[in-house]
Every structure is written in C-alpha cells, then in structure tokens.
N, C-alpha and C positions, 0 to 999 in steps of 0.2 A: 271347489277351488282346483284349478288345473295348474300343473307345473310347466316349466319351460320345456321339459322333455315332451310332455303331452302335446303342447302347442306345436313343437317342432315336428313330431311324428304326424300330427294331423295335417300340417301344411304340406309336408312332403308325401303324404298318402302312404305312410309306412304302417303296416299292421304290427301289433305287438307280438303276435305269433311268429312273424318273420324275424323279429329281433331275437327271439328265443332260439330259433333254428340257426340263424347266422352265428350266434354266440356259441352254440353247441359245435358247429363246424370249426370255428376259429380256435376254440380252446381245447379241442380234442388232441390228445397226444399222438404224434405221428409214429410210424415204425422206427424212424431214426431216433426219436426221443426215447422210446422204450428200449431200443438196443443200447443206447448210451447209458441209461440208468441201470440196465442189467450188467453192463461192463463195469460200471463204477462199483456196483454191489459185489461183483466177483473180485475186483481188485482189493476191496476192503477186506473181504474174507481171506484173501491170500496174504494180506499184510499182517493180519493177526492183531492182537490187542496190545502188544508191546510197542509196535511202531505206529506212528501217525501217518495216515494216508490223506493227502489233499488232492482231490480230483481237479481236473481242469475246469475252468468256469465256462458255462455255456447257458444261454438263455433258452429255457424250455417253455412250452405251452403250460398254462397253469393247470389244466385239467378240470377246472371248475367253471362251468358256463353260468350265464345269468339265469336265475330261476324265476318262476312265475311270481313268487312272493316278492322277490326283489324288484321285479318290473312293476308290479302293482304298487309297491311302496313308492317307487320313483315317480310313477304317473300321478300319484296322489300328492306328491310334494313332500313326503316324509324323508327323513335323513337316511342315507345309505352310506356304506363304507367307501373309502377311496378306491380299493381294488375293484369293487363292484361297479363303481362309476367308470373305471378304465375299461373293464370288460364290456360294459354297455356301449361305450364310445367306440371301441374296436368293432363291435357288431354293427352299429349304425353306419360307421364309415365304410364297412364292407358292402353294405346294401347300397350306399350312395355311389360307391365305386362301380358297382354292377350297373347302375343306372346312368353312368357317365356324368355324375355330378361331382363338384369339388367336395373334398373332405372338410369336416368341421372340427373345431377344437372343443375342449371340455366345457368352456364357458358358454358355448352356444346351447349346450344341453342342460347344464345344471347351474 
C-alpha cells in the first residue's frame, strides 16, 4: 500500500534522501536565530526572578528536521503528527521551487 506522498514523490522523481536533506537545510537555526535566542536568555537572566520578562515574538526555525523514521512512516501511509507533515511539506516545496515547479499544498501530499 503506497500513500499519496509516495505517489507524489514518484511522479515528480524526488528521492526520499533529497527530502531529508532539504528538510535539514530548511529547519536549521540560522546565526540570527541563535543570536536572538542568546539575547533573550541574557535579558531573562538580567530581569531576575522577581520581574516577568516577555520577549518580542519572532518566528524561528524549528530546529527539528524530518527524520528517516518519519519519512518511512509517511511513505507507508501511517499516521504522523501535524508538525511533521508541515516540515515535510516545506521540504518538498523547497525541492519543487528549485526545479521551477509550482508549490503544492498539504492536501496534495497527505
């Protein structure tokens, strides 16, 4: 039994190892992300325990790429978590963007 993801990857000639690599690149924390987190930690330490410190809201990379186990489960049609689906979608769309193809939505893969 193959899943929609497996059929999609086969039709577009995308290797699973390529999805893993693209996800690792996309989800890696950048220098700016690490600097921001260090600054927030420093501000928290300066604020002390008496005062509450609320840092500015900023969207960071998750730091958690798609794993081989997650990819294997998705290719077999087993259920995976929502964040894992989103990470896989970002990786596939990154590959499609490099090939100058239009991006897909989550329903096309799962």
